[in-house]
Structures are given as structure tokens and as C-alpha cells.
KEVOTOR-615604 format. One record per residue: residue number from 1; residue in three letters; z, x, y of N, C-alpha, C in turn. Coordinates in Angstrom, 3 decimals. Last residue first. Layout:
BEGIN
- NUM;ALA;Z;X;Y;Z;X;Y;Z;X;Y
...
END
This chain:
BEGIN
- 206;ALA;-17.625;-4.845;-9.948;-17.724;-5.189;-8.531;-18.811;-6.232;-8.285
- 205;PHE;-18.368;-4.451;-12.607;-17.259;-5.341;-12.304;-17.289;-5.772;-10.845
- 204;TRP;-20.490;-2.641;-12.302;-20.714;-3.934;-12.940;-19.620;-4.907;-12.537
- 203;ALA;-19.175;-0.471;-11.084;-20.262;-1.149;-10.383;-20.522;-2.527;-10.982
- 202;THR;-17.381;0.198;-13.135;-16.871;-0.198;-11.825;-17.933;-0.971;-11.050
- 201;ASP;-19.145;0.927;-15.178;-18.247;-0.217;-15.373;-17.707;-0.730;-14.028
- 200;ALA;-20.306;3.173;-13.985;-21.136;2.018;-14.329;-20.289;0.762;-14.512
- 199;PRO;-18.036;4.924;-13.644;-18.836;4.447;-12.494;-19.669;3.214;-12.809
- 198;GLY;-15.330;3.741;-15.800;-16.363;4.678;-15.400;-17.173;4.105;-14.247
- 197;LEU;-11.925;2.925;-15.353;-13.304;2.455;-15.463;-14.240;3.582;-15.061
- 196;ALA;-8.587;2.562;-16.577;-9.671;3.433;-16.105;-11.026;2.777;-16.329
- 195;HIS;-6.123;0.342;-15.351;-7.032;0.710;-16.438;-8.195;1.520;-15.861
- 194;PRO;-2.697;-0.402;-14.604;-3.996;0.153;-14.203;-4.812;0.580;-15.418
- 193;ALA;-0.792;-3.319;-14.456;-1.199;-2.232;-15.340;-2.569;-1.717;-14.892
- 192;PRO;2.110;-4.943;-13.032;0.692;-4.559;-13.002;0.421;-3.371;-13.923
- 191;ASP;4.440;-6.921;-14.924;4.147;-5.744;-14.114;2.660;-5.412;-14.157
- 190;PHE;4.558;-9.080;-16.606;5.218;-9.188;-15.311;4.871;-8.037;-14.375
- 189;GLU;1.523;-9.129;-18.124;2.876;-9.665;-18.259;3.486;-9.802;-16.859
- 188;PRO;-0.985;-8.368;-17.168;-0.907;-9.167;-18.392;0.471;-9.777;-18.621
- 187;ARG;-2.487;-7.825;-14.581;-1.057;-8.099;-14.758;-0.884;-8.986;-15.981
- 186;THR;-4.668;-5.071;-13.691;-4.414;-6.412;-14.202;-2.903;-6.597;-14.336
- 185;ILE;-6.892;-3.060;-11.996;-5.486;-3.429;-12.129;-5.397;-4.867;-12.613
- 184;LEU;-9.101;-0.561;-12.597;-8.970;-2.014;-12.657;-7.500;-2.337;-12.913
- 183;VAL;-10.470;2.137;-10.902;-9.268;1.609;-11.558;-9.288;0.091;-11.463
- 182;GLY;-13.047;4.583;-11.445;-12.488;3.433;-10.768;-11.252;2.992;-11.517
- 181;GLN;-13.558;7.989;-11.423;-12.948;6.872;-12.143;-12.569;5.764;-11.163
- 180;PRO;-15.477;10.939;-11.906;-15.122;9.778;-11.067;-14.569;8.649;-11.929
- 179;ILE;-13.970;13.960;-13.149;-14.897;12.845;-13.322;-14.515;11.739;-12.343
- 178;ALA;-12.418;16.279;-14.162;-13.303;16.287;-12.985;-14.385;15.231;-13.149
- 177;ARG;-9.231;14.975;-15.261;-10.554;15.554;-15.493;-11.399;15.464;-14.230
- 176;PRO;-5.778;15.745;-14.841;-6.957;14.947;-14.475;-8.256;15.709;-14.736
- 175;LYS;-3.944;16.770;-17.764;-4.357;16.992;-16.384;-5.610;16.174;-16.077
- 174;PRO;-2.374;14.234;-19.895;-3.192;15.432;-19.632;-3.530;15.564;-18.156
- 173;ALA;1.086;13.255;-20.055;-0.313;12.913;-19.770;-1.111;14.181;-19.473
- 172;GLY;3.791;13.694;-20.436;2.854;14.282;-21.388;1.399;13.946;-21.149
- 171;THR;4.767;10.700;-18.921;5.205;11.952;-19.525;4.187;12.437;-20.552
- 170;GLU;3.144;9.360;-16.199;3.318;9.262;-17.651;3.673;10.626;-18.225
- 169;PHE;2.783;9.875;-13.490;3.771;8.878;-13.878;3.983;8.744;-15.385
- 168;ASN;0.870;11.802;-12.969;2.058;11.779;-12.123;3.137;10.828;-12.607
- 167;TYR;-1.148;11.311;-14.755;-0.549;12.647;-14.739;0.758;12.657;-13.951
- 166;ARG;-1.923;8.695;-14.042;-1.263;8.961;-15.330;-0.516;10.290;-15.300
- 165;TRP;-3.144;9.147;-11.511;-1.992;8.254;-11.642;-1.221;8.563;-12.926
- 164;ILE;-5.235;10.840;-12.288;-4.232;11.308;-11.320;-2.973;10.459;-11.409
- 163;ASP;-6.687;9.138;-13.965;-6.085;10.349;-14.522;-4.995;10.893;-13.603
- 162;HIS;-7.543;7.293;-12.034;-6.643;6.856;-13.104;-5.952;8.053;-13.742
- 161;LEU;-9.175;8.951;-10.416;-8.023;8.257;-9.860;-7.031;7.823;-10.934
- 160;PRO;-10.986;11.266;-10.057;-10.366;10.820;-11.323;-9.065;10.075;-11.050
- 159;TRP;-13.115;9.906;-7.400;-12.163;10.879;-7.936;-11.605;10.380;-9.263
- 158;ASN;-14.475;7.932;-6.267;-15.278;9.061;-6.727;-14.412;10.169;-7.316
- 157;SER;-13.602;4.530;-6.931;-13.239;5.874;-6.477;-14.229;6.892;-7.032
- 156;PRO;-12.540;1.103;-6.541;-13.581;2.103;-6.812;-13.138;3.473;-6.294
- 155;ILE;-10.285;-0.953;-7.753;-10.253;0.170;-6.819;-11.371;1.138;-7.197
- 154;LEU;-9.650;-4.367;-8.097;-10.559;-3.279;-8.447;-10.505;-2.215;-7.354
- 153;VAL;-7.221;-6.540;-9.413;-7.639;-5.729;-8.268;-8.528;-4.587;-8.768
- 152;THR;-5.796;-9.588;-10.303;-6.799;-8.586;-10.644;-7.276;-7.865;-9.385
- 151;ALA;-4.172;-11.694;-9.688;-3.530;-10.383;-9.826;-4.520;-9.266;-10.153
- 150;PRO;-5.777;-13.973;-9.766;-5.364;-13.440;-8.466;-4.763;-12.042;-8.541
- 149;ALA;-8.478;-13.593;-12.076;-7.074;-13.927;-11.848;-6.642;-13.312;-10.526
- 148;LEU;-11.786;-14.463;-11.074;-10.804;-13.465;-11.462;-9.400;-14.024;-11.251
- 147;PRO;-13.775;-17.177;-12.376;-13.014;-16.536;-11.298;-12.038;-15.503;-11.850
- 146;LEU;-16.838;-17.575;-13.586;-15.526;-17.212;-14.093;-14.751;-16.516;-12.981
- 145;ARG;-19.049;-20.286;-13.310;-18.513;-19.057;-12.707;-17.103;-18.820;-13.240
- 144;ALA;-22.003;-21.833;-14.577;-20.549;-21.647;-14.613;-20.165;-20.306;-13.996
- 143;ASP;-24.652;-22.250;-14.829;-24.110;-22.315;-13.468;-22.606;-22.069;-13.422
- 142;GLY;-25.083;-22.163;-17.534;-25.801;-21.217;-16.684;-25.280;-21.181;-15.263
- 141;LEU;-23.645;-24.327;-18.546;-23.128;-22.981;-18.741;-23.795;-21.965;-17.808
- 140;ASP;-24.608;-26.856;-18.469;-23.934;-26.373;-17.259;-23.490;-24.921;-17.371
- 139;GLY;-25.586;-27.521;-20.937;-26.532;-27.448;-19.831;-25.932;-26.897;-18.544
- 138;GLN;-23.265;-27.688;-22.465;-24.180;-26.565;-22.659;-25.157;-26.419;-21.494
- 137;PRO;-20.255;-28.483;-20.733;-21.525;-28.912;-21.338;-22.518;-27.748;-21.389
- 136;ILE;-17.221;-27.027;-21.563;-18.297;-27.030;-20.571;-19.597;-27.474;-21.244
- 135;ALA;-15.446;-26.775;-23.617;-15.513;-28.087;-22.964;-16.621;-28.168;-21.925
- 134;ALA;-15.456;-24.165;-24.342;-16.130;-25.102;-25.234;-16.306;-26.465;-24.580
- 133;LEU;-13.837;-23.052;-22.342;-15.267;-22.759;-22.374;-16.029;-23.781;-23.205
- 132;THR;-11.388;-24.125;-23.168;-11.899;-24.420;-21.827;-13.400;-24.178;-21.775
- 131;ALA;-11.095;-22.999;-25.677;-11.238;-24.451;-25.570;-11.793;-24.848;-24.210
- 130;GLY;-10.683;-20.351;-25.120;-11.928;-20.745;-25.764;-12.179;-22.235;-25.647
- 129;THR;-9.201;-20.027;-21.835;-9.158;-20.158;-23.295;-10.528;-20.528;-23.834
- 128;LEU;-7.868;-18.142;-19.175;-9.020;-18.865;-19.722;-8.925;-18.891;-21.245
- 127;PRO;-4.484;-18.527;-17.993;-5.545;-17.766;-18.667;-6.658;-18.672;-19.188
- 126;VAL;-3.503;-19.546;-14.838;-3.606;-20.000;-16.229;-4.742;-19.246;-16.906
- 125;SER;-1.532;-17.392;-12.713;-2.737;-18.163;-13.033;-2.712;-18.550;-14.506
- 124;ASP;0.546;-16.526;-9.871;0.292;-16.673;-11.301;-0.983;-17.480;-11.513
- 123;ALA;-0.302;-14.514;-6.985;0.082;-15.776;-7.622;-0.199;-15.734;-9.119
- 122;ALA;0.882;-11.127;-6.465;-0.151;-12.168;-6.522;0.358;-13.409;-7.253
- 121;HIS;2.578;-8.990;-6.469;2.977;-10.144;-5.676;1.965;-11.298;-5.739
- 120;TYR;1.212;-7.142;-8.096;2.581;-7.549;-8.442;2.960;-8.851;-7.735
- 119;SER;-1.168;-6.744;-6.703;-1.196;-7.381;-8.011;0.181;-7.912;-8.391
- 118;ARG;-0.205;-5.403;-4.465;-0.848;-6.710;-4.307;-0.882;-7.462;-5.624
- 117;ARG;0.731;-3.068;-5.694;1.674;-3.955;-5.004;1.070;-5.351;-4.829
- 116;MET;-1.624;-1.972;-6.656;-0.548;-2.287;-7.600;0.446;-3.258;-6.970
- 115;GLY;-2.996;-1.587;-4.232;-3.498;-2.537;-5.216;-2.445;-2.939;-6.236
- 114;LEU;-1.454;0.436;-3.085;-1.552;-0.857;-2.417;-2.028;-1.930;-3.384
- 113;ASP;-1.938;2.518;-4.901;-0.574;2.038;-4.663;-0.591;0.635;-4.059
- 112;LEU;-4.735;2.675;-4.486;-4.199;2.322;-5.800;-2.762;1.819;-5.669
- 111;ARG;-4.853;3.461;-1.832;-5.454;2.170;-2.217;-4.946;1.721;-3.582
- 110;ALA;-3.670;5.971;-2.065;-2.989;4.927;-1.285;-3.545;3.548;-1.626
- 109;ALA;-5.676;7.212;-3.511;-4.345;7.075;-4.117;-3.550;6.006;-3.386
- 108;ASP;-7.660;7.192;-1.584;-7.834;6.362;-2.776;-6.514;6.182;-3.519
- 107;PRO;-6.527;9.033;0.268;-6.765;7.632;0.650;-6.956;6.708;-0.553
- 106;LEU;-6.443;11.428;-1.423;-5.220;10.750;-1.003;-5.460;9.309;-0.525
- 105;TYR;-8.543;13.006;-2.111;-8.366;11.779;-2.893;-7.160;10.959;-2.450
- 104;ALA;-8.330;15.260;-0.519;-9.396;14.290;-0.226;-9.236;12.972;-0.982
- 103;VAL;-6.430;17.037;0.920;-6.141;16.199;-0.254;-7.085;15.007;-0.178
- 102;HIS;-7.320;18.005;3.313;-7.616;18.815;2.123;-7.271;18.077;0.830
- 101;ALA;-6.297;16.332;5.234;-7.708;16.165;4.871;-8.069;16.942;3.614
- 100;LEU;-3.820;16.294;6.337;-3.897;16.086;4.880;-5.330;15.901;4.414
- 99;PRO;-4.224;16.677;9.088;-3.331;17.583;8.356;-3.385;17.444;6.836
- 98;GLU;-6.011;14.469;9.820;-6.505;15.828;9.617;-5.542;16.734;8.850
- 97;PHE;-6.553;11.418;8.919;-5.370;12.235;9.170;-5.672;13.683;8.815
- 96;GLY;-8.437;9.527;8.297;-8.609;10.252;9.548;-7.449;11.175;9.878
- 95;GLU;-7.561;8.519;5.893;-8.934;9.005;5.980;-9.174;9.815;7.245
- 94;LEU;-5.049;7.524;6.481;-5.138;8.812;5.791;-6.556;9.384;5.835
- 93;PHE;-5.745;5.052;7.630;-5.059;6.068;8.430;-5.221;7.449;7.793
- 92;ALA;-6.766;3.730;5.413;-7.665;4.057;6.522;-7.045;5.122;7.423
- 91;PRO;-4.321;3.520;3.884;-5.513;4.220;3.381;-6.474;4.623;4.488
- 90;LEU;-2.551;2.025;5.692;-2.332;3.440;5.384;-3.557;4.140;4.801
- 89;GLY;-2.654;-0.672;6.260;-3.565;0.206;6.987;-3.427;1.673;6.644
- 88;SER;-0.636;-1.831;4.829;-2.013;-2.093;4.387;-3.022;-1.187;5.094
- 87;GLY;2.037;-1.648;5.463;1.342;-0.437;5.045;-0.091;-0.644;4.617
- 86;TYR;3.628;-4.594;4.283;3.563;-3.498;5.248;2.860;-2.274;4.652
- 85;HIS;4.032;-6.668;2.583;2.661;-6.461;3.044;2.531;-5.238;3.942
- 84;MET;6.694;-6.758;2.159;5.872;-6.458;0.990;4.416;-6.239;1.383
- 83;MET;7.883;-7.641;4.441;7.671;-6.205;4.314;6.859;-5.829;3.078
- 82;LEU;7.244;-10.147;6.420;7.211;-9.914;4.976;6.871;-8.454;4.729
- 81;PRO;6.882;-10.413;9.106;8.260;-10.222;8.641;8.350;-9.963;7.145
- 80;SER;4.124;-8.496;10.343;4.607;-9.630;9.554;6.061;-9.364;9.175
- 79;ASP;3.344;-6.199;11.410;2.847;-7.394;12.085;3.236;-8.655;11.322
- 78;PRO;5.145;-3.133;11.895;4.834;-4.324;11.086;4.303;-5.469;11.944
- 77;PRO;3.420;-0.522;13.761;4.608;-1.327;13.435;4.212;-2.541;12.595
- 76;ASN;1.862;2.114;13.933;1.522;0.897;13.184;2.786;0.126;12.809
- 75;ALA;2.767;4.342;15.187;1.495;3.798;15.662;1.154;2.453;15.021
- 74;ARG;5.085;4.841;13.834;5.162;4.746;15.288;3.885;4.125;15.858
- 73;VAL;4.195;5.023;11.212;4.986;3.856;11.589;5.098;3.722;13.112
- 72;PHE;2.694;7.489;11.221;2.061;6.197;10.920;2.880;5.030;11.465
- 71;ILE;4.595;9.441;11.785;3.458;9.265;12.694;2.830;7.890;12.486
- 70;THR;6.219;9.077;9.548;6.778;8.926;10.893;5.681;8.683;11.919
- 69;ALA;4.531;9.724;7.441;4.940;8.328;7.620;5.535;8.083;9.002
- 68;MET;4.349;12.506;7.706;3.160;11.677;7.861;3.541;10.242;8.185
- 67;ARG;7.027;13.176;7.192;6.406;13.564;8.464;5.160;12.729;8.739
- 66;LYS;7.373;12.106;4.609;8.206;11.623;5.724;7.574;11.969;7.064
- 65;PHE;5.532;13.606;3.133;5.365;12.157;3.257;6.155;11.632;4.444
- 64;THR;6.660;16.124;3.289;5.368;15.890;3.948;5.133;14.405;4.137
- 63;GLY;9.018;15.536;1.760;9.076;16.054;3.127;7.803;15.798;3.901
- 62;PRO;8.121;14.567;-0.799;8.904;13.726;0.111;8.918;14.215;1.556
- 61;GLY;4.666;15.210;-1.731;6.062;15.588;-1.636;6.811;14.777;-0.589
- 60;ILE;2.112;14.462;-2.317;2.292;15.357;-1.171;3.738;15.791;-0.984
- 59;LEU;2.312;12.904;-4.655;1.227;13.878;-4.513;1.491;14.886;-3.399
- 58;LYS;4.430;11.186;-4.225;4.524;12.175;-5.305;3.479;13.268;-5.142
- 57;GLU;3.466;9.570;-2.173;4.639;10.415;-1.942;4.749;11.515;-2.994
- 56;VAL;1.322;8.321;-3.514;1.068;9.159;-2.345;2.246;10.092;-2.100
- 55;LEU;2.760;6.891;-5.452;1.814;7.930;-5.853;1.522;8.861;-4.692
- 54;PRO;4.363;5.058;-3.962;4.992;6.114;-4.774;4.029;7.223;-5.191
- 53;PHE;4.375;3.218;-1.591;3.330;4.187;-1.923;3.902;5.347;-2.740
- 52;ALA;6.597;1.619;-1.188;5.306;0.960;-1.399;4.222;1.919;-1.873
- 51;THR;8.676;3.381;-0.709;8.770;2.455;-1.833;7.402;1.877;-2.194
- 50;ALA;7.701;4.594;1.594;7.924;5.417;0.404;8.029;4.547;-0.848
- 49;LEU;7.715;2.414;3.356;6.445;3.023;2.959;6.609;3.844;1.694
- 48;ALA;10.460;2.005;3.584;9.617;0.929;3.053;8.276;1.473;2.586
- 47;GLU;11.219;4.393;4.793;11.690;4.097;3.435;10.864;2.982;2.791
- 46;ILE;9.996;3.998;7.271;9.574;5.125;6.423;10.002;4.877;4.982
- 45;LEU;11.464;1.812;8.177;10.027;1.661;7.941;9.498;2.785;7.063
- 44;SER;14.033;2.969;8.410;13.812;1.839;7.495;12.335;1.646;7.179
- 43;VAL;13.588;4.911;10.387;13.992;5.319;9.039;13.719;4.202;8.033
- 42;ILE;12.998;3.236;12.590;11.995;4.173;12.070;12.321;4.589;10.644
- 41;VAL;15.455;1.839;12.845;14.190;1.124;12.671;13.139;2.038;12.046
- 40;ASN;17.319;3.870;13.285;17.399;3.077;12.056;16.104;2.318;11.786
- 39;ASN;16.568;4.784;15.835;16.449;5.671;14.682;16.453;4.887;13.379
- 38;ARG;17.204;2.497;17.340;15.827;3.005;17.315;15.622;3.910;16.108
- 37;TYR;19.968;2.379;16.937;19.120;1.293;16.435;17.669;1.760;16.321
- 36;VAL;20.726;4.705;18.292;21.024;4.560;16.861;20.124;3.493;16.243
- 35;ALA;19.848;4.031;20.856;19.284;5.206;20.190;19.519;5.142;18.686
- 34;TYR;21.495;1.858;21.419;20.047;1.644;21.302;19.401;2.810;20.565
- 33;ARG;23.930;3.145;21.580;23.712;2.151;20.524;22.219;1.881;20.321
- 32;ARG;23.495;4.708;23.859;23.751;5.351;22.564;23.508;4.371;21.422
- 31;GLY;23.054;2.691;25.886;22.057;3.696;25.539;22.266;4.313;24.181
- 30;ALA;24.284;0.521;27.064;24.199;0.580;25.592;23.192;1.624;25.127
- 29;PRO;26.688;0.512;29.661;25.333;0.864;29.224;25.282;1.113;27.717
- 28;ASN;29.090;-2.195;29.275;28.770;-0.794;29.539;27.346;-0.501;29.090
- 27;ALA;30.076;-4.660;28.615;29.252;-4.555;29.824;29.010;-3.111;30.244
- 26;ALA;31.131;-4.741;26.174;32.077;-4.486;27.266;31.363;-4.297;28.592
- 25;GLY;29.006;-5.017;24.491;29.903;-6.154;24.653;30.909;-5.997;25.768
- 24;ASP;26.459;-3.215;26.367;27.184;-3.555;25.157;28.142;-4.701;25.446
- 23;LEU;23.225;-3.650;27.874;24.672;-3.506;27.965;25.313;-3.836;26.622
- 22;LEU;20.269;-2.680;29.397;20.911;-2.970;28.115;22.403;-2.661;28.221
- 21;GLY;19.003;-1.970;31.766;19.680;-3.254;31.718;20.353;-3.587;30.411
- 20;ALA;16.035;-0.263;30.719;17.088;-0.514;31.698;17.725;-1.881;31.471
- 19;PRO;15.457;1.228;27.566;15.133;0.183;28.538;16.323;-0.119;29.452
- 18;VAL;15.599;4.718;27.352;16.237;3.471;26.936;15.919;2.403;27.978
- 17;PRO;12.364;6.309;27.548;13.746;6.097;27.985;14.298;4.780;27.426
- 16;ALA;10.521;7.759;24.847;10.647;6.732;25.881;12.106;6.569;26.284
- 15;ALA;10.398;9.423;22.719;10.449;10.048;24.033;10.638;9.038;25.158
- 14;ALA;10.117;7.824;20.512;11.377;8.544;20.660;11.527;9.169;22.042
- 13;ASP;8.865;4.791;20.240;8.567;6.022;20.973;9.867;6.753;21.265
- 12;LEU;9.612;2.420;19.178;8.637;3.194;18.429;8.296;4.525;19.080
- 11;LEU;11.330;1.285;21.017;11.811;1.499;19.655;10.902;2.452;18.883
- 10;ALA;9.796;0.862;23.254;10.670;2.027;23.246;11.240;2.309;21.858
- 9;ALA;8.566;-1.555;22.589;7.761;-0.349;22.755;8.623;0.903;22.667
- 8;ARG;10.729;-3.386;22.590;9.979;-3.102;21.357;9.206;-1.795;21.471
- 7;PHE;11.534;-3.336;25.279;12.499;-3.060;24.209;11.776;-2.633;22.937
- 6;ARG;9.216;-4.154;26.541;9.745;-2.809;26.805;10.725;-2.389;25.709
- 5;ALA;9.050;-6.767;25.512;7.975;-5.822;25.245;8.440;-4.383;25.475
- 4;GLN;11.387;-7.938;26.552;11.212;-7.834;25.109;10.143;-6.797;24.756
- 3;VAL;10.828;-7.826;29.301;11.975;-7.085;28.771;11.828;-6.873;27.268
- 2;SER;7.243;-7.486;29.830;8.484;-8.233;29.699;9.597;-7.339;29.168
- 1;MET;5.295;-5.823;32.247;5.726;-5.872;30.845;7.087;-6.566;30.771
END
């Protein structure tokens, strides 16, 4: 294993020894400095997850979220320097995370958080107009395809996912009903907006 690989691996494993040969500017062993850096890396990744998954954190509380996130980040370091993409594997991780298995809708909540972030960072697009449709020759209409705007995201769910989101983020929202709800995320202005869909609507849209 290369020096760089040992350095990186030890950052994610609190029980791993400080890689040999690390020196500070005075040529002294840099063990304490490495320990501080290792802690800062984990804390920064946990904070990034908390920012990216506000619904998940709200549902399980900051303390439980931090403990869960610590396990996740040690096993799933970033694979891109763009932190806006970090955490894409959290929904699948939560599906197999036994300590939170009793919160069965949590993976879908993570997918909703992830979908809102993807919609926010998606490319802009030109809205379809009536004039655009009118310009299509009548004989070609049967073969025409209407592409979705890049900011459009569909989250199917067997849980009242939209109601859960509203109850946690909208003042005075009613308690979630015992119904399945998909969520359609659009970005009509600058911020993503989630919309509730019934099972039939979700299947049609998919």
C-alpha cells in the first residue's frame, strides 16, 4: 500500500495508527496534528450530510443522525471533489441499517432529500410553449416526445412521503395520512418544490 493510500485509509478509521513517517515542520512526529486532521475530516463530512439530508436529520434527531452519519462516512468517503453530490448512497445504506429499521420510510425520506438537491443543482431549461407545439407538423405529432426538464425528479413511495415532508417543514401542516404518496419535484423558480402524487399518478408519470 502506498504512503498516500495508508494516509487516506487511516483518516477514515479512528482505530488505525497514525501512518509512520509523518513529520511536522520541525521534523517532529506529527501524530497529534494528524489526529486533529482526521477528526476534522469526519466532522466535515457529517456536517455535509446534515446539510444535504435535512428531512432525515429532522426525523431521527441530530444525535442519532450524527451516530448514523459517522458510520456512513467512514465506509463511504467522497468519490468526487464536488460535495454537492456527496451522500448519493445514503438511501441504500439506510435500507440495510438495522438500528433504524423501525423507521421504515427513512430511505424514501433520504431519496426525497437527494431529489431536492439534484433538482436544485440541475441545469436550466427553456419551457415548452404553445408556439413550439404548433410548429410541429400534424403528421409528426404522433412521434413527438416531450422531454422532462432536467430539474424534474420523481420519487415513488409506499409511504405518505409528501405529508411527512410537509409536517416537518411547514408550520401548521396536518399529520401525515396513512396513504402512499409519490413526490414530483419541480423547479418553477429558483428553489425546488415537491408535489404529492397518488399511486396511479406516480405510475403514469414514471
